[in-house]
Steps between C-alpha positions, in 0.01 A plus 500: 500500500433135435863456380652627825237312703626180331859605593401554858329157519809344345719662764263376780521145350891519490497616866266227616675224315845630609400514864369137470830360360773725642676425830749782480418781742608779266322354197181475714531868586535592138199290403293666783601836356396402155164385641450829693563699180252281306236562775546878475470481121185289525338730751515783245304297244240311694221577746693340781710694746865425564409342833250269332752393241762438767257274681407312183872459417575376849251216448662382181792258514687242289553518124273772369216368284167643365180490713200312372154654469212259401164605352189294433299554186153355539183549282132459558270525199785655295560768769824532685533494883651815647537628857544852634789505741489728798877551521688758299294646211166327578452406125398171345725208429517119446503323836852402598813592691842379607567128489587359841784268598419131496222529243512458119394787270171315421436445872566864567257630238220274627554626852514860390184485289310343797638745744425810293178402318333213700508272190652152499687421177701242316792604283449425133787654319809720532410808298806725535826565681587867475792719625334787688759753366466386138122530528544857621292479811495809724609608749843339474585251783837490687540131411464285188167319454374217283114504454342162441144487363291178519167423335279363778166322496250594781384184674323640805470776758340842463609861480620626843672820596764512772761725664692509167215530249204737501318364191485183293341499150507362146542728198458464127786577267349846412424593865832468672526753787802711590780253573787502752786540243743372765329162493352453159478693170197543275684350198579190715130461580422517132751218429338287765153538347650370176656204684166426659331496156782294341658282774756345275691824470867461611616634844637849469835604652761778490 
């Protein structure tokens, strides 16, 4: 299934990029047809409906590029900060989310950690840049995603829940709760504990 999902996303990217550059009426119609076929394919392999995918696709424009998801990795007394997000599966994850326009990745992760956990942080190190597909996150997304993980130092604030998060807590390496696989994987958490113990480890990437 993952193979044809990748084909569908490639078709969607061809459609989006073609519509951005093409001025010919007939070429644009063909690119729209390719995009519609891609949306139908993706609707069969994701939790999103065809209508949802069409709305997402309509908001995309220009040359097709991956989206960026940033996650903050913060420790307190050798325990890692996790939040339980209310949306989707309601499981635990590292605080984070989509980077916004007009902010750098490090600015985005500081904002996300504060919004989702209540803690103020400084970014210490880039831990990893992963390709979501190569890391085998599930469920599959209808678009390509780069996941960027930063080691962050807590400088202030306190644990606070909000309309996105129902719990905020710290966990030891041997007490990690059930994780939201869509957002972070257990083996990634294990790597980040190693990075915290030995901070001169090199940044990981796909």
